[in-house]
CHARMM-style PDB file with segment names, atoms N, HN, CA, C and O in Angstrom:
ATOM      1  N   MET     1     108.297 112.580 130.374  1.00  0.00      PROA
ATOM      2  CA  MET     1     107.970 113.106 128.803  1.00  0.00      PROA
ATOM      3  C   MET     1     109.491 112.480 128.909  1.00  0.00      PROA
ATOM      4  O   MET     1     110.045 111.791 129.766  1.00  0.00      PROA
ATOM      5  N   TYR     2     109.831 112.926 127.889  1.00  0.00      PROA
ATOM      6  HN  TYR     2     109.381 113.485 127.193  1.00  0.00      PROA
ATOM      7  CA  TYR     2     110.925 112.405 126.813  1.00  0.00      PROA
ATOM      8  C   TYR     2     111.126 113.098 125.883  1.00  0.00      PROA
ATOM      9  O   TYR     2     110.296 113.887 125.430  1.00  0.00      PROA
ATOM     10  N   GLY     3     112.322 112.912 125.420  1.00  0.00      PROA
ATOM     11  HN  GLY     3     112.996 112.272 125.788  1.00  0.00      PROA
ATOM     12  CA  GLY     3     112.908 114.235 124.609  1.00  0.00      PROA
ATOM     13  C   GLY     3     114.299 113.653 124.037  1.00  0.00      PROA
ATOM     14  O   GLY     3     115.261 113.232 124.679  1.00  0.00      PROA
ATOM     15  N   PHE     4     114.099 113.768 122.421  1.00  0.00      PROA
ATOM     16  HN  PHE     4     113.318 114.110 121.899  1.00  0.00      PROA
ATOM     17  CA  PHE     4     115.392 113.254 121.572  1.00  0.00      PROA
ATOM     18  C   PHE     4     115.834 114.446 120.743  1.00  0.00      PROA
ATOM     19  O   PHE     4     115.294 115.541 120.581  1.00  0.00      PROA
ATOM     20  N   ILE     5     117.021 113.914 120.237  1.00  0.00      PROA
ATOM     21  HN  ILE     5     117.460 113.025 120.369  1.00  0.00      PROA
ATOM     22  CA  ILE     5     117.356 114.988 119.003  1.00  0.00      PROA
ATOM     23  C   ILE     5     117.576 113.899 118.294  1.00  0.00      PROA
ATOM     24  O   ILE     5     117.930 112.800 118.720  1.00  0.00      PROA
ATOM     25  N   ILE     6     117.267 114.354 116.724  1.00  0.00      PROA
ATOM     26  HN  ILE     6     116.979 115.247 116.378  1.00  0.00      PROA
ATOM     27  CA  ILE     6     117.700 112.905 115.960  1.00  0.00      PROA
ATOM     28  C   ILE     6     117.967 114.257 114.500  1.00  0.00      PROA
ATOM     29  O   ILE     6     118.000 115.482 114.612  1.00  0.00      PROA
ATOM     30  N   ASN     7     118.104 113.457 113.336  1.00  0.00      PROA
ATOM     31  HN  ASN     7     118.077 112.461 113.245  1.00  0.00      PROA
ATOM     32  CA  ASN     7     118.050 114.311 112.138  1.00  0.00      PROA
ATOM     33  C   ASN     7     117.721 114.558 111.284  1.00  0.00      PROA
ATOM     34  O   ASN     7     116.603 115.001 111.549  1.00  0.00      PROA
ATOM     35  N   GLU     8     117.878 114.643 110.088  1.00  0.00      PROA
ATOM     36  HN  GLU     8     118.787 114.283 109.873  1.00  0.00      PROA
ATOM     37  CA  GLU     8     116.189 114.431 108.644  1.00  0.00      PROA
ATOM     38  C   GLU     8     115.960 113.407 108.582  1.00  0.00      PROA
ATOM     39  O   GLU     8     114.816 113.058 108.872  1.00  0.00      PROA
ATOM     40  N   GLN     9     116.883 112.484 108.198  1.00  0.00      PROA
ATOM     41  HN  GLN     9     117.813 112.768 107.963  1.00  0.00      PROA
ATOM     42  CA  GLN     9     117.136 110.928 107.523  1.00  0.00      PROA
ATOM     43  C   GLN     9     116.747 110.269 108.710  1.00  0.00      PROA
ATOM     44  O   GLN     9     116.378 109.096 108.645  1.00  0.00      PROA
ATOM     45  N   GLU    10     116.797 111.148 110.279  1.00  0.00      PROA
ATOM     46  HN  GLU    10     117.097 112.101 110.332  1.00  0.00      PROA
ATOM     47  CA  GLU    10     116.573 109.935 111.142  1.00  0.00      PROA
ATOM     48  C   GLU    10     114.691 109.588 111.420  1.00  0.00      PROA
ATOM     49  O   GLU    10     114.053 108.598 111.779  1.00  0.00      PROA
ATOM     50  N   ARG    11     114.379 110.847 111.066  1.00  0.00      PROA
ATOM     51  HN  ARG    11     114.897 111.651 110.774  1.00  0.00      PROA
ATOM     52  CA  ARG    11     113.363 111.824 111.227  1.00  0.00      PROA
ATOM     53  C   ARG    11     112.410 110.283 110.305  1.00  0.00      PROA
ATOM     54  O   ARG    11     111.581 109.408 110.553  1.00  0.00      PROA
ATOM     55  N   GLN    12     113.347 110.849 109.065  1.00  0.00      PROA
ATOM     56  HN  GLN    12     114.021 111.561 108.863  1.00  0.00      PROA
ATOM     57  CA  GLN    12     111.734 109.778 108.090  1.00  0.00      PROA
ATOM     58  C   GLN    12     112.400 108.312 108.152  1.00  0.00      PROA
ATOM     59  O   GLN    12     111.651 107.603 107.480  1.00  0.00      PROA
ATOM     60  N   GLU    13     113.241 107.693 108.544  1.00  0.00      PROA
ATOM     61  HN  GLU    13     113.850 108.269 109.090  1.00  0.00      PROA
ATOM     62  CA  GLU    13     112.889 106.409 109.103  1.00  0.00      PROA
ATOM     63  C   GLU    13     112.187 106.106 110.167  1.00  0.00      PROA
ATOM     64  O   GLU    13     111.558 105.048 110.129  1.00  0.00      PROA
ATOM     65  N   VAL    14     112.127 106.805 111.171  1.00  0.00      PROA
ATOM     66  HN  VAL    14     112.638 107.664 111.201  1.00  0.00      PROA
ATOM     67  CA  VAL    14     111.464 106.724 112.175  1.00  0.00      PROA
ATOM     68  C   VAL    14     109.959 107.247 111.504  1.00  0.00      PROA
ATOM     69  O   VAL    14     109.110 106.684 112.195  1.00  0.00      PROA
ATOM     70  N   GLN    15     109.351 107.979 110.584  1.00  0.00      PROA
ATOM     71  HN  GLN    15     110.040 108.436 110.023  1.00  0.00      PROA
ATOM     72  CA  GLN    15     107.730 107.836 109.614  1.00  0.00      PROA
ATOM     73  C   GLN    15     107.445 107.094 109.453  1.00  0.00      PROA
ATOM     74  O   GLN    15     106.440 106.497 109.838  1.00  0.00      PROA
ATOM     75  N   TYR    16     108.827 106.650 108.325  1.00  0.00      PROA
ATOM     76  HN  TYR    16     109.644 107.135 108.012  1.00  0.00      PROA
ATOM     77  CA  TYR    16     108.453 105.203 107.103  1.00  0.00      PROA
ATOM     78  C   TYR    16     108.330 104.065 108.578  1.00  0.00      PROA
ATOM     79  O   TYR    16     107.220 103.560 108.410  1.00  0.00      PROA
ATOM     80  N   LEU    17     108.813 103.566 109.641  1.00  0.00      PROA
ATOM     81  HN  LEU    17     109.715 103.976 109.778  1.00  0.00      PROA
ATOM     82  CA  LEU    17     108.634 102.502 110.239  1.00  0.00      PROA
ATOM     83  C   LEU    17     107.041 102.543 111.160  1.00  0.00      PROA
ATOM     84  O   LEU    17     106.595 101.528 111.695  1.00  0.00      PROA
ATOM     85  N   LEU    18     106.218 104.110 111.219  1.00  0.00      PROA
ATOM     86  HN  LEU    18     106.581 104.935 110.784  1.00  0.00      PROA
ATOM     87  CA  LEU    18     105.214 104.288 111.883  1.00  0.00      PROA
ATOM     88  C   LEU    18     103.968 103.787 110.770  1.00  0.00      PROA
ATOM     89  O   LEU    18     102.957 103.115 110.977  1.00  0.00      PROA
ATOM     90  N   LYS    19     104.642 104.585 109.172  1.00  0.00      PROA
ATOM     91  HN  LYS    19     105.463 105.131 109.004  1.00  0.00      PROA
ATOM     92  CA  LYS    19     103.502 104.215 108.540  1.00  0.00      PROA
ATOM     93  C   LYS    19     103.264 103.138 107.881  1.00  0.00      PROA
ATOM     94  O   LYS    19     102.270 102.853 107.212  1.00  0.00      PROA
ATOM     95  N   ARG    20     104.599 102.288 108.170  1.00  0.00      PROA
ATOM     96  HN  ARG    20     105.406 102.519 108.714  1.00  0.00      PROA
ATOM     97  CA  ARG    20     104.390 101.041 107.705  1.00  0.00      PROA
ATOM     98  C   ARG    20     103.801  99.785 109.030  1.00  0.00      PROA
ATOM     99  O   ARG    20     103.132  98.774 108.817  1.00  0.00      PROA
ATOM    100  N   GLU    21     104.268 100.237 110.217  1.00  0.00      PROA
ATOM    101  HN  GLU    21     104.812 101.058 110.390  1.00  0.00      PROA
ATOM    102  CA  GLU    21     103.528  99.766 110.910  1.00  0.00      PROA
ATOM    103  C   GLU    21     101.567  99.793 111.124  1.00  0.00      PROA
ATOM    104  O   GLU    21     100.645  99.023 111.395  1.00  0.00      PROA
ATOM    105  N   MET    22     101.789 101.094 110.816  1.00  0.00      PROA
ATOM    106  HN  MET    22     102.538 101.719 110.597  1.00  0.00      PROA
ATOM    107  CA  MET    22      99.761 101.577 110.812  1.00  0.00      PROA
ATOM    108  C   MET    22      99.034 100.577 109.503  1.00  0.00      PROA
ATOM    109  O   MET    22      98.041  99.850 109.474  1.00  0.00      PROA
ATOM    110  N   GLU    23     100.072 100.956 108.490  1.00  0.00      PROA
ATOM    111  HN  GLU    23     100.879 101.546 108.514  1.00  0.00      PROA
ATOM    112  CA  GLU    23      99.323 100.283 107.529  1.00  0.00      PROA
ATOM    113  C   GLU    23      98.989  98.672 107.956  1.00  0.00      PROA
ATOM    114  O   GLU    23      97.945  98.040 108.119  1.00  0.00      PROA
ATOM    115  N   GLU    24     100.176  98.405 108.031  1.00  0.00      PROA
ATOM    116  HN  GLU    24     101.024  98.918 107.898  1.00  0.00      PROA
ATOM    117  CA  GLU    24      99.656  96.637 108.662  1.00  0.00      PROA
ATOM    118  C   GLU    24      98.921  96.064 109.232  1.00  0.00      PROA
ATOM    119  O   GLU    24      98.526  94.914 109.044  1.00  0.00      PROA
ATOM    120  N   ILE    25      98.441  97.342 110.573  1.00  0.00      PROA
ATOM    121  HN  ILE    25      98.762  98.276 110.726  1.00  0.00      PROA
ATOM    122  CA  ILE    25      97.316  97.108 111.140  1.00  0.00      PROA
ATOM    123  C   ILE    25      96.030  97.595 110.944  1.00  0.00      PROA
ATOM    124  O   ILE    25      94.988  97.447 111.582  1.00  0.00      PROA
ATOM    125  N   THR    26      96.322  98.224 109.903  1.00  0.00      PROA
ATOM    126  HN  THR    26      97.169  98.344 109.385  1.00  0.00      PROA
ATOM    127  CA  THR    26      94.804  98.742 108.880  1.00  0.00      PROA
ATOM    128  C   THR    26      94.355  97.375 107.500  1.00  0.00      PROA
ATOM    129  O   THR    26      93.632  97.580 106.525  1.00  0.00      PROA
ATOM    130  N   PHE    27      94.814  96.508 107.736  1.00  0.00      PROA
ATOM    131  HN  PHE    27      95.401  96.342 108.528  1.00  0.00      PROA
ATOM    132  CA  PHE    27      95.017  95.491 106.702  1.00  0.00      PROA
ATOM    133  C   PHE    27      94.393  94.615 107.796  1.00  0.00      PROA
ATOM    134  O   PHE    27      93.283  94.102 107.943  1.00  0.00      PROA
ATOM    135  N   ASP    28      95.464  94.639 108.465  1.00  0.00      PROA
ATOM    136  HN  ASP    28      96.365  95.055 108.345  1.00  0.00      PROA
ATOM    137  CA  ASP    28      94.814  92.992 109.779  1.00  0.00      PROA
ATOM    138  C   ASP    28      93.285  93.795 110.747  1.00  0.00      PROA
ATOM    139  O   ASP    28      92.261  93.396 111.302  1.00  0.00      PROA
ATOM    140  N   MET    29      93.539  94.273 110.648  1.00  0.00      PROA
ATOM    141  HN  MET    29      94.371  94.597 110.197  1.00  0.00      PROA
ATOM    142  CA  MET    29      91.536  95.445 111.056  1.00  0.00      PROA
ATOM    143  C   MET    29      90.682  94.609 109.988  1.00  0.00      PROA
ATOM    144  O   MET    29      89.652  94.259 110.565  1.00  0.00      PROA
ATOM    145  N   GLY    30      90.688  94.222 108.879  1.00  0.00      PROA
ATOM    146  HN  GLY    30      91.525  94.506 108.410  1.00  0.00      PROA
ATOM    147  CA  GLY    30      90.220  93.885 107.580  1.00  0.00      PROA
ATOM    148  C   GLY    30      89.919  92.335 107.546  1.00  0.00      PROA
ATOM    149  O   GLY    30      89.371  91.812 106.575  1.00  0.00      PROA
ATOM    150  N   ASP    31      90.467  91.357 109.110  1.00  0.00      PROA
ATOM    151  HN  ASP    31      90.912  91.781 109.898  1.00  0.00      PROA
ATOM    152  CA  ASP    31      90.455  89.990 108.243  1.00  0.00      PROA
ATOM    153  C   ASP    31      89.536  89.275 109.879  1.00  0.00      PROA
ATOM    154  O   ASP    31      89.760  89.540 111.060  1.00  0.00      PROA
ATOM    155  N   HSD    32      88.557  88.379 109.288  1.00  0.00      PROA
ATOM    156  HN  HSD    32      88.375  88.164 108.328  1.00  0.00      PROA
ATOM    157  CA  HSD    32      87.811  88.219 109.479  1.00  0.00      PROA
ATOM    158  C   HSD    32      88.144  87.018 110.364  1.00  0.00      PROA
ATOM    159  O   HSD    32      87.183  86.568 110.988  1.00  0.00      PROA
ATOM    160  N   ARG    33      89.128  86.512 110.509  1.00  0.00      PROA
ATOM    161  HN  ARG    33      89.909  86.877 110.002  1.00  0.00      PROA
ATOM    162  CA  ARG    33      89.853  85.156 110.976  1.00  0.00      PROA
ATOM    163  C   ARG    33      89.986  86.126 112.895  1.00  0.00      PROA
ATOM    164  O   ARG    33      89.586  85.526 113.893  1.00  0.00      PROA
ATOM    165  N   ILE    34      90.559  87.509 112.992  1.00  0.00      PROA
ATOM    166  HN  ILE    34      90.884  87.996 112.182  1.00  0.00      PROA
ATOM    167  CA  ILE    34      90.855  87.942 113.961  1.00  0.00      PROA
ATOM    168  C   ILE    34      89.380  88.053 114.887  1.00  0.00      PROA
ATOM    169  O   ILE    34      88.190  88.162 114.589  1.00  0.00      PROA
ATOM    170  N   ASP    35      90.329  87.941 116.457  1.00  0.00      PROA
ATOM    171  HN  ASP    35      91.295  87.852 116.700  1.00  0.00      PROA
ATOM    172  CA  ASP    35      88.440  87.763 116.726  1.00  0.00      PROA
ATOM    173  C   ASP    35      88.480  89.306 117.666  1.00  0.00      PROA
ATOM    174  O   ASP    35      89.573  89.780 117.977  1.00  0.00      PROA
ATOM    175  N   ASP    36      87.286  89.942 118.027  1.00  0.00      PROA
ATOM    176  HN  ASP    36      86.398  89.558 117.774  1.00  0.00      PROA
ATOM    177  CA  ASP    36      87.405  91.573 118.061  1.00  0.00      PROA
ATOM    178  C   ASP    36      88.579  92.076 119.864  1.00  0.00      PROA
ATOM    179  O   ASP    36      89.166  93.126 120.127  1.00  0.00      PROA
ATOM    180  N   GLU    37      88.468  90.883 120.613  1.00  0.00      PROA
ATOM    181  HN  GLU    37      87.991  90.030 120.400  1.00  0.00      PROA
ATOM    182  CA  GLU    37      89.504  91.425 121.651  1.00  0.00      PROA
ATOM    183  C   GLU    37      90.380  91.907 121.166  1.00  0.00      PROA
ATOM    184  O   GLU    37      90.515  93.108 121.395  1.00  0.00      PROA
ATOM    185  N   MET    38      91.737  91.001 119.967  1.00  0.00      PROA
ATOM    186  HN  MET    38      91.627  90.025 119.781  1.00  0.00      PROA
ATOM    187  CA  MET    38      92.399  91.289 119.441  1.00  0.00      PROA
ATOM    188  C   MET    38      92.552  92.508 118.903  1.00  0.00      PROA
ATOM    189  O   MET    38      93.484  93.287 119.104  1.00  0.00      PROA
ATOM    190  N   LYS    39      91.183  92.722 117.894  1.00  0.00      PROA
ATOM    191  HN  LYS    39      90.426  92.090 117.730  1.00  0.00      PROA
ATOM    192  CA  LYS    39      91.447  94.216 116.945  1.00  0.00      PROA
ATOM    193  C   LYS    39      91.337  95.177 118.024  1.00  0.00      PROA
ATOM    194  O   LYS    39      91.863  96.279 117.866  1.00  0.00      PROA
ATOM    195  N   ARG    40      90.603  94.857 119.311  1.00  0.00      PROA
ATOM    196  HN  ARG    40      90.176  93.963 119.439  1.00  0.00      PROA
ATOM    197  CA  ARG    40      90.676  96.262 119.820  1.00  0.00      PROA
ATOM    198  C   ARG    40      91.936  96.445 120.727  1.00  0.00      PROA
ATOM    199  O   ARG    40      92.437  97.458 121.215  1.00  0.00      PROA
ATOM    200  N   ALA    41      92.314  94.987 120.794  1.00  0.00      PROA
ATOM    201  HN  ALA    41      91.906  94.164 120.397  1.00  0.00      PROA
ATOM    202  CA  ALA    41      93.806  95.234 121.368  1.00  0.00      PROA
ATOM    203  C   ALA    41      95.498  96.404 120.103  1.00  0.00      PROA
ATOM    204  O   ALA    41      96.522  97.047 120.328  1.00  0.00      PROA
ATOM    205  N   MET    42      94.528  95.871 118.716  1.00  0.00      PROA
ATOM    206  HN  MET    42      93.695  95.348 118.532  1.00  0.00      PROA
ATOM    207  CA  MET    42      95.145  96.598 117.682  1.00  0.00      PROA
ATOM    208  C   MET    42      95.262  98.229 117.290  1.00  0.00      PROA
ATOM    209  O   MET    42      96.065  99.086 116.921  1.00  0.00      PROA
ATOM    210  N   GLU    43      93.607  97.968 117.710  1.00  0.00      PROA
ATOM    211  HN  GLU    43      92.955  97.271 118.009  1.00  0.00      PROA
ATOM    212  CA  GLU    43      93.316  99.189 117.586  1.00  0.00      PROA
ATOM    213  C   GLU    43      94.143 100.282 118.623  1.00  0.00      PROA
ATOM    214  O   GLU    43      94.965 101.049 118.122  1.00  0.00      PROA
ATOM    215  N   GLU    44      93.921 100.301 119.844  1.00  0.00      PROA
ATOM    216  HN  GLU    44      93.253  99.678 120.252  1.00  0.00      PROA
ATOM    217  CA  GLU    44      94.816 100.966 120.626  1.00  0.00      PROA
ATOM    218  C   GLU    44      95.816 100.718 120.471  1.00  0.00      PROA
ATOM    219  O   GLU    44      96.074 101.889 120.751  1.00  0.00      PROA
ATOM    220  N   ARG    45      97.090 100.158 120.210  1.00  0.00      PROA
ATOM    221  HN  ARG    45      96.881  99.207 119.982  1.00  0.00      PROA
ATOM    222  CA  ARG    45      98.015 100.496 119.606  1.00  0.00      PROA
ATOM    223  C   ARG    45      98.516 101.363 118.347  1.00  0.00      PROA
ATOM    224  O   ARG    45      99.409 102.210 118.339  1.00  0.00      PROA
ATOM    225  N   TYR    46      97.617 100.881 117.172  1.00  0.00      PROA
ATOM    226  HN  TYR    46      96.891 100.193 117.178  1.00  0.00      PROA
ATOM    227  CA  TYR    46      97.385 102.514 116.157  1.00  0.00      PROA
ATOM    228  C   TYR    46      97.097 103.669 116.829  1.00  0.00      PROA
ATOM    229  O   TYR    46      97.990 104.460 116.527  1.00  0.00      PROA
ATOM    230  N   HSD    47      96.265 104.228 117.640  1.00  0.00      PROA
ATOM    231  HN  HSD    47      95.539 103.586 117.886  1.00  0.00      PROA
ATOM    232  CA  HSD    47      96.216 105.194 118.587  1.00  0.00      PROA
ATOM    233  C   HSD    47      97.332 105.360 118.996  1.00  0.00      PROA
ATOM    234  O   HSD    47      97.583 106.564 118.936  1.00  0.00      PROA
ATOM    235  N   VAL    48      98.360 104.660 119.484  1.00  0.00      PROA
ATOM    236  HN  VAL    48      98.156 103.682 119.533  1.00  0.00      PROA
ATOM    237  CA  VAL    48      99.102 105.172 120.102  1.00  0.00      PROA
ATOM    238  C   VAL    48     100.762 105.629 119.322  1.00  0.00      PROA
ATOM    239  O   VAL    48     101.702 106.248 119.822  1.00  0.00      PROA
ATOM    240  N   LEU    49     100.564 104.871 117.576  1.00  0.00      PROA
ATOM    241  HN  LEU    49      99.801 104.368 117.170  1.00  0.00      PROA
ATOM    242  CA  LEU    49     100.973 104.677 116.514  1.00  0.00      PROA
ATOM    243  C   LEU    49     100.738 106.491 116.181  1.00  0.00      PROA
ATOM    244  O   LEU    49     101.232 107.603 116.373  1.00  0.00      PROA
ATOM    245  N   TYR    50     100.118 106.094 115.837  1.00  0.00      PROA
ATOM    246  HN  TYR    50      99.717 105.192 115.681  1.00  0.00      PROA
ATOM    247  CA  TYR    50      99.534 108.315 115.254  1.00  0.00      PROA
ATOM    248  C   TYR    50      99.605 108.927 115.604  1.00  0.00      PROA
ATOM    249  O   TYR    50      99.746 110.024 115.063  1.00  0.00      PROA
ATOM    250  N   GLN    51      99.535 108.567 117.606  1.00  0.00      PROA
ATOM    251  HN  GLN    51      99.421 107.676 118.045  1.00  0.00      PROA
ATOM    252  CA  GLN    51     100.259 110.036 118.540  1.00  0.00      PROA
ATOM    253  C   GLN    51     101.963 110.339 118.214  1.00  0.00      PROA
ATOM    254  O   GLN    51     102.676 111.341 118.262  1.00  0.00      PROA
ATOM    255  N   ILE    52     102.123 109.249 117.949  1.00  0.00      PROA
ATOM    256  HN  ILE    52     101.544 108.435 117.911  1.00  0.00      PROA
ATOM    257  CA  ILE    52     103.845 109.535 117.893  1.00  0.00      PROA
ATOM    258  C   ILE    52     104.358 110.193 116.639  1.00  0.00      PROA
ATOM    259  O   ILE    52     105.211 111.015 116.302  1.00  0.00      PROA
ATOM    260  N   PHE    53     102.866 108.975 115.796  1.00  0.00      PROA
ATOM    261  HN  PHE    53     102.174 108.307 116.069  1.00  0.00      PROA
ATOM    262  CA  PHE    53     103.413 110.072 113.746  1.00  0.00      PROA
ATOM    263  C   PHE    53     103.606 111.414 113.402  1.00  0.00      PROA
ATOM    264  O   PHE    53     104.356 111.991 112.616  1.00  0.00      PROA
ATOM    265  N   ARG    54     102.260 111.959 114.625  1.00  0.00      PROA
ATOM    266  HN  ARG    54     101.650 111.490 115.264  1.00  0.00      PROA
ATOM    267  CA  ARG    54     101.390 113.496 114.463  1.00  0.00      PROA
ATOM    268  C   ARG    54     102.966 114.174 114.652  1.00  0.00      PROA
ATOM    269  O   ARG    54     103.370 115.005 113.839  1.00  0.00      PROA
ATOM    270  N   ARG    55     103.592 113.839 115.519  1.00  0.00      PROA
ATOM    271  HN  ARG    55     103.264 113.164 116.180  1.00  0.00      PROA
ATOM    272  CA  ARG    55     104.813 114.524 115.914  1.00  0.00      PROA
ATOM    273  C   ARG    55     105.988 114.911 114.818  1.00  0.00      PROA
ATOM    274  O   ARG    55     106.881 115.759 114.826  1.00  0.00      PROA
ATOM    275  N   PHE    56     105.513 113.742 113.724  1.00  0.00      PROA
ATOM    276  HN  PHE    56     104.788 113.053 113.718  1.00  0.00      PROA
ATOM    277  CA  PHE    56     107.327 113.886 112.447  1.00  0.00      PROA
ATOM    278  C   PHE    56     106.480 114.180 111.014  1.00  0.00      PROA
ATOM    279  O   PHE    56     107.285 114.490 110.136  1.00  0.00      PROA
ATOM    280  N   ALA    57     105.347 114.174 110.619  1.00  0.00      PROA
ATOM    281  HN  ALA    57     104.693 113.922 111.333  1.00  0.00      PROA
ATOM    282  CA  ALA    57     104.194 114.237 110.080  1.00  0.00      PROA
ATOM    283  C   ALA    57     104.112 115.742 109.250  1.00  0.00      PROA
ATOM    284  O   ALA    57     104.871 116.636 109.626  1.00  0.00      PROA
ATOM    285  N   THR    58     103.045 116.026 107.961  1.00  0.00      PROA
ATOM    286  HN  THR    58     102.429 115.301 107.655  1.00  0.00      PROA
ATOM    287  CA  THR    58     103.006 117.464 107.628  1.00  0.00      PROA
ATOM    288  C   THR    58     101.450 116.785 107.915  1.00  0.00      PROA
ATOM    289  O   THR    58     101.298 115.565 107.852  1.00  0.00      PROA
ATOM    290  N   GLN    59     100.340 117.695 108.231  1.00  0.00      PROA
ATOM    291  HN  GLN    59     100.464 118.686 108.282  1.00  0.00      PROA
ATOM    292  CA  GLN    59      99.132 117.769 108.196  1.00  0.00      PROA
ATOM    293  C   GLN    59      98.591 116.996 107.252  1.00  0.00      PROA
ATOM    294  O   GLN    59      97.715 116.161 107.478  1.00  0.00      PROA
ATOM    295  N   GLU    60      99.138 117.260 106.034  1.00  0.00      PROA
ATOM    296  HN  GLU    60      99.849 117.939 105.851  1.00  0.00      PROA
ATOM    297  CA  GLU    60      98.296 116.353 104.781  1.00  0.00      PROA
ATOM    298  C   GLU    60      98.612 114.620 105.349  1.00  0.00      PROA
ATOM    299  O   GLU    60      97.696 113.798 105.396  1.00  0.00      PROA
ATOM    300  N   GLU    61     100.069 114.282 105.751  1.00  0.00      PROA
ATOM    301  HN  GLU    61     100.813 114.949 105.713  1.00  0.00      PROA
ATOM    302  CA  GLU    61     100.016 112.714 106.061  1.00  0.00      PROA
ATOM    303  C   GLU    61      98.589 112.792 107.288  1.00  0.00      PROA
ATOM    304  O   GLU    61      97.445 112.536 106.913  1.00  0.00      PROA
ATOM    305  N   CYS    62      98.823 113.076 108.349  1.00  0.00      PROA
ATOM    306  HN  CYS    62      99.752 113.284 108.654  1.00  0.00      PROA
ATOM    307  CA  CYS    62      98.049 113.294 109.541  1.00  0.00      PROA
ATOM    308  C   CYS    62      97.011 112.768 109.058  1.00  0.00      PROA
ATOM    309  O   CYS    62      96.749 111.624 109.430  1.00  0.00      PROA
ATOM    310  N   ILE    63      96.059 113.478 108.030  1.00  0.00      PROA
ATOM    311  HN  ILE    63      96.271 114.407 107.728  1.00  0.00      PROA
ATOM    312  CA  ILE    63      94.974 113.070 107.499  1.00  0.00      PROA
ATOM    313  C   ILE    63      94.703 112.148 107.579  1.00  0.00      PROA
ATOM    314  O   ILE    63      93.836 111.617 108.273  1.00  0.00      PROA
ATOM    315  N   GLN    64      95.831 111.522 106.442  1.00  0.00      PROA
ATOM    316  HN  GLN    64      96.536 111.953 105.879  1.00  0.00      PROA
ATOM    317  CA  GLN    64      95.495 110.234 105.860  1.00  0.00      PROA
ATOM    318  C   GLN    64      95.726 109.157 106.386  1.00  0.00      PROA
ATOM    319  O   GLN    64      95.608 108.157 105.677  1.00  0.00      PROA
ATOM    320  N   TYR    65      96.142 108.998 107.844  1.00  0.00      PROA
ATOM    321  HN  TYR    65      96.237 109.810 108.420  1.00  0.00      PROA
ATOM    322  CA  TYR    65      96.200 108.274 108.707  1.00  0.00      PROA
ATOM    323  C   TYR    65      95.599 108.109 109.402  1.00  0.00      PROA
ATOM    324  O   TYR    65      95.453 107.136 110.141  1.00  0.00      PROA
ATOM    325  N   MET    66      94.829 109.551 109.283  1.00  0.00      PROA
ATOM    326  HN  MET    66      94.948 110.341 108.683  1.00  0.00      PROA
ATOM    327  CA  MET    66      93.944 109.708 110.824  1.00  0.00      PROA
ATOM    328  C   MET    66      93.022 108.171 111.291  1.00  0.00      PROA
ATOM    329  O   MET    66      92.359 107.521 110.483  1.00  0.00      PROA
ATOM    330  N   PRO    67      93.160 107.876 112.541  1.00  0.00      PROA
ATOM    331  CA  PRO    67      91.919 106.705 112.549  1.00  0.00      PROA
ATOM    332  C   PRO    67      90.514 107.125 112.511  1.00  0.00      PROA
ATOM    333  O   PRO    67      89.873 108.148 112.753  1.00  0.00      PROA
ATOM    334  N   PRO    68      90.280 105.873 112.092  1.00  0.00      PROA
ATOM    335  CA  PRO    68      88.461 106.378 111.289  1.00  0.00      PROA
ATOM    336  C   PRO    68      87.382 106.223 113.196  1.00  0.00      PROA
ATOM    337  O   PRO    68      87.635 105.379 114.055  1.00  0.00      PROA
ATOM    338  N   LYS    69      86.425 107.169 113.282  1.00  0.00      PROA
ATOM    339  HN  LYS    69      86.219 107.856 112.584  1.00  0.00      PROA
ATOM    340  CA  LYS    69      85.312 107.080 114.373  1.00  0.00      PROA
ATOM    341  C   LYS    69      85.180 106.215 114.487  1.00  0.00      PROA
ATOM    342  O   LYS    69      85.535 105.379 113.656  1.00  0.00      PROA
ATOM    343  N   LYS    70      84.546 105.917 115.673  1.00  0.00      PROA
ATOM    344  HN  LYS    70      84.258 106.596 116.348  1.00  0.00      PROA
ATOM    345  CA  LYS    70      84.196 104.347 116.485  1.00  0.00      PROA
ATOM    346  C   LYS    70      82.528 104.671 116.010  1.00  0.00      PROA
ATOM    347  O   LYS    70      81.888 105.719 116.093  1.00  0.00      PROA
ATOM    348  N   GLU    71      82.286 103.844 115.691  1.00  0.00      PROA
ATOM    349  HN  GLU    71      82.806 102.992 115.624  1.00  0.00      PROA
ATOM    350  CA  GLU    71      80.494 103.696 115.312  1.00  0.00      PROA
ATOM    351  C   GLU    71      79.757 103.008 116.569  1.00  0.00      PROA
ATOM    352  O   GLU    71      79.204 101.947 116.280  1.00  0.00      PROA
ATOM    353  N   TYR    72      79.671 103.336 117.641  1.00  0.00      PROA
ATOM    354  HN  TYR    72      80.121 104.198 117.875  1.00  0.00      PROA
ATOM    355  CA  TYR    72      78.587 102.848 118.826  1.00  0.00      PROA
ATOM    356  C   TYR    72      76.619 102.754 117.737  1.00  0.00      PROA
ATOM    357  O   TYR    72      76.027 103.226 116.766  1.00  0.00      PROA
ATOM    358  N   ASN    73      76.505 102.017 118.614  1.00  0.00      PROA
ATOM    359  HN  ASN    73      76.986 101.634 119.402  1.00  0.00      PROA
ATOM    360  CA  ASN    73      75.631 101.147 118.580  1.00  0.00      PROA
ATOM    361  C   ASN    73      74.757 100.813 119.378  1.00  0.00      PROA
ATOM    362  OT1 ASN    73      73.989  99.891 119.103  1.00  0.00      PROA
TER     363      ASN     73
END
């Protein structure tokens, strides 16, 4: 486990970068040209980013970026 101290401006910057990366992954997940294996890797990355994002964001923002539940058939 690691810890670090950041000021408010740095917190906002980290939060912005995380949001931007998660939005890009969400956009790319809709691309039919990307194969399923790559999408699975992108989904795993999204979950890791979301776990970090939860430490910086408000509850409302967390709900907005919450990963969709998997559908198992």
